Each structure stands twice: as C-alpha cells, then as structure tokens.
N, C-alpha and C positions, 0 to 999 in steps of 0.2 A: 118906362124910361128907355130912351134910346141908348144903345151900346155903340161903342167905337168899333168900326170895321176898318182897322188900319193895319192889317197884317202886311208886313213888307214882302217884297218879292225875294225870291231866292237870290243870294249874293252872286251867283253866277260862276261859270267855269273859269273866267279870266282871273277872278280874285284868288281862287284856290290854286290855280296854276301858278300865280305869282307867289303865293305862300309856299308852295312846294319848291319852287326855284330858290326862294329865300332860305329855306331850311337846308337845301343841298349846298348852297354857297357857304352858309354858316358852318356846316359840317366840314367842308373842305378847308375853310379858314382855320378852324381849331386843329386840324390834323397836319397842316403844312406850315402854319405860321412859325417862323424862327426854327424850322426843322434842322437847320445847320448848326444852331447853337444849343438847342434844348431837345433832349436831355444833355446834361454835361457828360463828358467822358465817354467810355465805351465798356460796357459790362463784358466780362470774358465769354459768357454764353453767346452774346451777339457776335463777338469777335471770332468765336469758333465757327459760326456760320460763314463769316467773311473769309476765314482761312480756307475752309472747304471750297468756297466759291472761287477763290484765287487759284487753288490747286486744280479745280475742274477746268478753269479757263486755260491754265498752262498745259494741262495734259489732254484735254478733250474728253476726260472721263467724268461725265455727269451721272452721278449715282442715283439709284432709286432710294437707297437708304444709306445714311452716313453713320457708321457705328460709333464714332468718337463721342465723348461727352454723354454717356448713357444712351446713345442712339437717337437719331432724328430722321424723320421721313424727308426725302430729298426734294420734293416739289418746290417748297418755299425757298430753299437754299439755291436751287438751280435758277429760279426767277431772280433771286438776289444777285446771282452771278452775272446776269445780263446788265443789271444796274451798276455793278462794280466795274464791269467791262466798259461801260459808257461814261460813268462819272468818276471812276477811280476809287482807291481804297480809303474812302472817308466813312465816318459813322453814318452820315445821312444817306449815303448810297444804299446802305442796308435798311435804314429806317424809312426811307422814302417809299419802299415797296409796301411796308406796313401801312403807311399813310394812304397810299392809293387804294389798297384793299379795304381799309377802314372807311374811306369816303364812299366807295361803291356799296358797302354794306348798308349805308343809310338809305340809298335808293332801293336796295333789296328789301329792307324792312318796310318801306313805303309800298312796294309792290305786294309783298306778302300780306300786309294788313288790309290792303284794298281787296285782294282776292278772298281773304277770309270773310270779310264783311260786305261782299259784293251783293249778295241776295238780301232783300229787305221785305218786310211785310208791306203789302200794298197800301194799307191804310196809313202807314208812317209817312208816305210820300204825298199824302193828300192834305188839304187844308184842315186844320183842327179848330174850326170855329173862328171866333174873333180874336183869340189870344195872339198877340203879336210879340214875337221875339226872333231876332235874326238867327240865333242858334237853333231854335226849335224846329226850323224847317230844313236844317242841314242834314244830309244823309250820313249814316254810319260810314259808308264806303268813301266819303269825302273827308270827314273830319278826323276819323281814327287814324288813317295813314299819315296825315299831317302831324297829328299829336305824337304818334309813335316815333316817326322819323325825327321830329324836332327834339324829343326827349333823348333819343339816341345821339343825335348830332351834338348835343350839349352835355352829354354824359361824361363826367370825369373818368369813370371806369373804362369806357370804350376809347375815349381820347388817349388815355395813358398807354393802352396797348397798341393803339394805332401809331404811336410814335416810338416804339421799341422794336428792334429787329427780331421778334420771336415769331415762330411759325403758327402759334395758336391763333393769331388774328384771322387766319383763313377759316377757322371753324364757324363763327357767325356768318361770314360772307357766303361760304358754300352751302351751309345748312339753310339760310334764308332763301337764297336763289333756288336751291334744289327743291325745297318745299313749295315755293311759289309755282314753279313750273309743273310740279306733280299735281298740285291742286287745280291748276289751270287746265292741265291735261284731263283730269277727271271730269271737270266741268264741260270742256269743249269736245273731248274725244279726238284731239288732233295728234297725229303721230309725232310731229316735231316737238311738241311740249314734252312728251314722254322721253324723247331722245335727250333733250336738254336737261331734264330732271335726272336722268341716269348719268349724264356726264358730270353734273355738279355733285351729286351724291357719291359717285364713284371716285371723283377727285378728292373728296373729303377724307377718304381712307389714306391718302398720301400726305395728310397733315398731322395735326396734334392728336395724341392718343385719345382725348376726350371724344373725338368724332366717332369712335368705334361703337358708341352707344346709340348713334343715330338710327340704326335699324329698328331699335325698340320704339323710337318715336314714330317711325314710318308705319309701324303696325297699326296705329290708330286710323289714319286715312284709308289704309288698305282694308281694314275690317269694316269701316263705315261704308265705303263704296262697294265692297263685296256684298254687304247686306242689301244695299240699294239694287245691285244687279240681280241678286236672288229674288227680291220682290218683283223686279221688272220681269224676270223670266218665268216665275212660278206663281206669283200672287197678284198679278195685274195691278201694279202700283199706279195710282192716279195722281195727276198733278195737284199741287197744293199752292197756297199763297206764299209758301216759303221757297219756291223755286226748286222743289224736290221732284222734278219731272223724271219719268223713267229714263234710264240710261239708253241711249240710242246707238251705242257702239258696242263692239265686242270687248267686254271688260277683261276676260282672261287674256285676250290678245294684247291689250294695252299693258297689263301687268307683266306679261311675258317679255314684251319689248323693253319696258322700263328695267326689269331685273337683268335682262341680257346686256343692255348698255352699261348698267351699273357694274355688272360682273366684269365685262371686258375692260372698262376704265380702271377698275380696282385691281385687275389681274396682276400687273407687274409687282405691286407691293405685296399682294397675297402670295405670289410665287416666291418672292424673296423671303418672306417669313416661313414659308414651307421649307425652304432650304436652310434657313437660319432661325430656328424656333427660339433660340436663346435671346434674340433681339426683340421678340414680340412683346414681352412684358417689360423689359428694361428695368428701370428703377422702381416701377410700380410696386413690385413685391416687397421692397424695402420699407415703404411707408404705408402699406396697407393696414387697415384695421384688423384684418385677420391674422396679422403677425403679432398683435398685442395679446397680453395675457387675458384680457376681458374684451373680446370683440364687440359684444352687444353694448357695453358701456361706452366704448370709444365711438361706435357708430352713432349712438344717441347724442353724445357730446358734439360730434362733428356736424350732425344735422342741426342742432341748436345754434352752433356758431355760424353755420352757413345761412340759416334763416335770419339770424341777427345782423348779418353783415349789411343787409339792405336798410336797416332802421336804427341800429344801436352802435355797433362796433364793427368797422370794416377791417380789411387786410392791413396789418401793421408794417408790412414790408414796404420800404420807401420806393422800391422798384415797381411795385404793383399799385400803389395808392398813396394819397396823402395820409401818412401813418395813422391808422385806427379810425379814420373818419368813415362814416357809413358810405357804402358804394353808390347810393342814390341820393340826390338832392331831396330835401324834405318834401317839396312839392311832388317830385316824381315818385317818391316813396309812398306818399298819400294816394296818388293816382293808382299806383301798382296795388296797394292793399285794397283799395276800393274796387279795382278791376277784378282781383281774385275773388272778393266777396260777391260782387255782382255776377261773376261767372258761375260760382257755386249756386247762387240763387237762381240763375237761368236754368241750370241743370236740374235743380230741385223742382222748380215750377214748370219746367219744360216749356218755357216761353221762347217763342221764335225758334231759330235754328240753334240747336244745342251743340252741334258739331264743332264750330270754332272754339267754343269755350272748353269743350272736352279736350281738343287737340292742344290748346295752349297750356292748360293745366298739366296734362300728361307730359308734354314736352319739357316744361319747367321742372317737373318732378324727376324725370329721367336724367336730365342734365345736371342735377345736383350731385349725382352719384360720383363723378370723377373727383369731387371735393369731399363728399361725405364718406366715401370708402377709404379715405386716407386719414392719417392722424398727425400730420406734420404741418406746422405753419398755418393753423386754422385761425380765422377763416382765410380761405385761399382764393383770391379773386381770379388768378390765372387759371386754375383748374376748373373754376366755375364759369369760364368764358362761354361755354356752350349754352348757358342760360340766357344770354343776351337777347336773342330774337324773341322768345316767348315773354320774357320779363318786360320788354319795352312795348310789345304789342298789347300786353295786358295793361300796362300803364296808360297807353293811348286809349284803350277801351274804357279804362277806369275814369279817365278825365271826361270822356264823353258821357258815360253812364251817370257820373256825379252831376253833371250839368243838366242832363235830362231829368234827373230826379228833382233837382231844385226847381227847374222850370215847370215840371208837372205839378209840384206843390203850389207854385204861383198860379198855374192855370186853374187849379181847383179853387183857390182863393178868389180868382177872377170871376168864376161862375157863381160862387157862394155869396160874395159881397159886392153886389152891383154898385153900391154907393161909392166905392173906392177903386173902381176899375182903372181910372186914369193913373192913380198912384201905383197900382200894381203893374200896369204897363210900363211906367217909368222905371220901376224897380227891375223889371225883367230886362229892359234895355241896358240899364246900368250894370246889372249882373253880367250880361253878355259881353259888355266892354271890359269889365273886370276879369272875366274868364280869359279874354284874349291878352290882357296886359300882364296878369300875374306871372305866367310862365316866362316872361321876358326877364325876370329876375335870375333865372337859372343860368343863361350864358354869362351874365355879369359875375355871378358867384363862381362859376367854373373857371372863368378867366383869372379871377383873383386867386383861386385855390391853386391852379396849375402854374400859371406864368409868373406869379408873384410870391406866393407862400411856399409852394413845394420846391420850386427851383432854387430858392435861397436857403433851404434847410441844410445843415451839415450832413444829415443822414443821406440826403440825395447825392451829395458830393461823393461820399464813399460808396453808396449803393451802386454807382456806375463806374467805379474804379477810375475816377478822374485823374488821380495822381499817376496811375499807370499809363493812361492815355497821353498825358503830358510827357512822360518819359519816352513813350514811343515816338511822339512827334520830335522830341529832342534828338533821339538816335537817328531818326529818318533824315534829319537835316545835316548830320555829320558826314564828312567825306568818306567814301568807301575805303580809302587808304588807312583810316584809323581802325585798329583792331578793337572790337567792342565785345566785352564779356558781360553777359547778363546773368547774375546769380539769382536763381528762382528760389527764394527763401520764403515762399508762401504755399500753404497747403491747398489741395484741390484734386479733383479727379485727374489722373495722369493720362496724357495724350502723347503717345509715342515716347514715353519715358519722362515727359516734362509736365509738371502740374498745370492745370487749366489757367491760372492767372496770367501766365506768359502769353496767352493768346491775344490779349490786348496789344502787346508789343509786336507780336508776330504779324497780325493783320495790318497794323499801322505801318510797319516797315516791309511788308510782303516777304517775310522770312519764315513762313510755315514749312516750306519745303527745304531740303538740304541745299538744293541748287541756289535758292534765294539767300540762304545763310552764307554760303560761300561768296556769292556775288556782293553782298553787303558787308561781308567781313564781320558777321555777328555770330557769337557762340553762346549757347544757352547751357548753363551748368547748374547742378544742384550744389548746395553749400558744402557737402562733403567732398566735392571735386575741386575745391578752391586750390589745393596744392598742385593741381595739374596745369595751372596757368603758368606759362614760362615767364621768367623775369628777364625780358630782353630790352633792347634799346629803341625799338620802334615806337610809334605813337599808339599808346594803349589806353583804353578807358575801361574801368570796371564799375558796374553799378548793381546794387542789390534791389530787388523789387520792393522789399520792405526795408526802407531806410531807417526805421526805428529799432531794428535789430542791433543792439549795441554790441553784443558778443561777436556777431559776424563782422561788424565794422572794425572791431579791435583786431580780429584775425587778419583782415585785409591790411590794416596799418602795420601789423607786425611783419607780414610777409613782404609788403611793398612799402618800405619806410620812405622811399623817395617820391611816392605818389602824393598828390595834393588832393585833399578832400574839399568838395565844394557842393553847394546846393543851388544850381542854376534855375531851379523851379521848386515844385513841391516834391522833390526827390533828391537823392544823394548820389554823387558820382565821385570816383577816384580816377585821376589821370596823371600821366607823367609828362605832360606838355602844357 
C-alpha cells in the first residue's frame, strides 16, 4: 500500500518573525494601554519614589541609595526622575518607566529562550519519514522563544508589576538580559558579550533586594563551562551532535572580564553598603523565617504557599494580583508544570543537552528564596518576581515538549496503522491548529481580569490610596494664597517625622521638601499638633487624611466652630471661606 508523502515545508522565517513582532506588540499594548488611568490612585510607596525623584531634580543630588521607607536602591528612582522631569508629577510618569522595562523584558525572554535552546540534535532538523505536521518540523530555538515571550506578554503577574512604579520590575529585565549575554559570550567567546553581561548583572545589584541571589544562579553556567574548559584543556573533548565543541577561547580570561565589569558596575552600591551596613538588610530581618519561633516550620509553609501560587492560590494583595487568583493562567500553568516534568526527565535520561534544563530549574529554585525565607503576606508575588524568567521559559519549553509528545504518539500510530494514515495526518494537522489557537484564550482572559474585574474591585480602590490621590489633586488646584493644613492621621513608616501615607499628597503637590511646602502654603501635622494651628482670619483649609476619624473631626469642629465641613470628593475638608 502506498503511503502519503505530504510532509509540508518549514513554515519559514517570515512567519515566525511576524509572530515574534505580534507578541512584542501585544506585550506593549498590555503594559501601556490606559496607563494614565489604571491603576487608580497612587500608592504611598510609589509616591515616595516620586518624592525622592522630585527632590533629586530640585537639588541635583541623585543618590545611589535612598534610605527612606526602609531603604531603596537608587537606580530605578533616578530613572523615574527623568520621566517626572519630562512628564510632570503624575502617577503615570512613575509607572511608564515600569511599563517600558516590562515591555523590554519580553524581548529579553525571547532572546534568552532562543540562546538556551539554540543547539539542537542534528536528526531533529531532518525529515522524519512521511509523517506530516507543521509543528513537528519547527525547531526548539524557534517555537520556544515565541511561546515563552507570548506567555510573559500576556501574564497578569508581569503585566501588573509593569504598571506599578516599583523598582522590582528591573529584576526580571536585568537578569534575563544579563544571562542572555553571558550564555552568548560562553558560546561565541566574544569580549563584548561578557562586557554587556557584566553591565546587566552589575546593574542588578542597584535594584530590588531579590537580585542579590543572582550570583547563586550564575554559578550554574560558570560551573558548566568551567567543566567544558577543563575537558578542552586536559581531556581532549571531541565535538558531538549537541554542539559541545571544545572551547576555543581563554575561559579564565572571559570569566575575569565578566567578573571585573560586574564588580565595577556594582561597586557604587557595594561601597554605600560598606559605609552604611545597617541599610543592607533593611526590613528583611523583620519578616525573615529565622525570626520566627519555628524557622523550619515557617520555611516549609512558605515553600508550599509559593509553589501553590502558580496553580491554586495566588497573592491576595490587590496591589500584587487579582486577589488570591493563581499567578499563572491555567494553560500557562499546565505548560509550566509539563516543562518542569520534561526538564527533570531530560536530566534523568540525559537526553539532548541537559544544561538548559539544569539552569532553568536551578534558577527557579534560587529565586523562590526571597519569598520562601519570609513569613509575611504569603504567597508574595512581588518577592518572587525574580522567578519570572525561568518560569516562563520553562512554560514555553513545556508547551513545545507537550506538543512534541502528542505528535510523536501520532507518528507512532501513523507507522503502526497504515490503514488509517490519512485520518492520523488530519488529526495531526488539526492538533497543530488547535495548539496555535488555544493560547489565544490567555490574552482575552488577562484583559478581562485586569482591565475589567480587577480595576472595578473596591479592594483595588483602597490598595492604591485613590482617596488620598484625589485629595492631593484637590489641594494642588487650590491657590497658593490659601493656607492648607494636612492632618496625617494614618499610620505608616515615618519619613522625616511624617507617616508614609502623606507621600501621596506630597508627590502630587510637589511638597516633599520644606521649600515646596512654603511655596504651596501646605503644612503637614500629626493629630496631636492640631492645637498649634492658629485661628486667624485668612483663607484656611484643614483636611485629615482619614476622614472617617470621627474623634479628630469632632476636635476640629470644636476648635474651629466657624469652619464649614464639606466633602468635595472622597475626602473631608474644613474651610473658613
């Protein structure tokens, strides 16, 4: 019986270039769409960055480390300062920086995934008999980067932090590009690759505290290529079908260059911590599992919660997530789980190149530690943000591995049952189409979750201090001649004697510095200082941050009986005009 010889041609570079561009455009859309309106309000932690940015612009003192609010590395704030200088003191001037780096991270994941799976077994690129499936002839280095970047581009987890003015968004950006250039440098032996790798990794130490574990991740490629170099030097390593050719460059020289550039780039923040060791740990010691009465129990519990956040119960903080919804869409979660299982199988069977699987699993494990070594607010999507690169590359690999597995089963059936080969070929083509269409449910679901459900939740309104932001807008529009007293009757970390919630007002009105307060005629007071407000005849306005504080409102009415109480928005003001 004749068999069908209808294997299709490779889909071609143009198609996959188009898919890559589509993924990047989709990612940019999710990160910039309605960035001026969503999220609502302005959370005080974001506003604190803005206040520091405004002060840096006014004084010219751009700091390596800003010690207020439990301390923050200065790189991200200094970049935000440029945005504030150009766009003004708006929330989206702070958040647009995050959106830009979040968008670039999608391309970084594409590059990283391609570099990891660049080498392929020779036989995988050859014709596999008469079995015809468009997906079966697509190389790992082509489909995995597209899948990984697509899943990241449409990830609620990454979209959320790409639209908030937190410095943590730099962690996946710098780690993805840093690892990409390092692996590319090891493969090619080019000096410029190691320089770029050192710059990206060195800059990472100027970001969120989670990046400080990145050296542990880098140990994996260093050990792997060091072993390659030793075999090249002393054991006469021979080329194999997996592209493990002997290293043709000076490996110790390459490592020395990479470490030198990393050290020089990270030196400013390292020197700062050497001079101010109390800022190195910051708030970490307060929430560490080692501060608990049973560290082992707390560590096990935090690991279970962190693993479960991908599949069962995600972060319940409305600033970090759609409360308690898993961090991964079910399709992405399935691909991630399959990718982890397939990577372990590849390591166990030693099939193909095991290094990419070893690196990704080790990377994901190490970057769980910023979350699992703490015992507050678990699961914590923000502290686990360093897991984003390995999680989504593993998910991309898992999607590819699952499809290969299905198509290999169909190929076996094709060879075993010649009477139904046409039907099997049709099934393979239908599955290939289904594989391409099913992931398209993810962007639709993400749009509905973020732009419709999350934004309309009451938790979201209060999570971003929307009422305080509206109060700040109101005060900013008042004439400077009006004397404005802001009673800070909300708790928070004190910054220069005033609790953190006032930062939302300060950034919006540009009154963080005393010079700004005098120019705008705004005074910030604690409730106990109410009696220090003079009862004069000028235009005076008094407003508490927490308008629901009935006792404070009663005190204001008693001291200023002629003042009229009103609610011009979602806040309370007292004024004598």
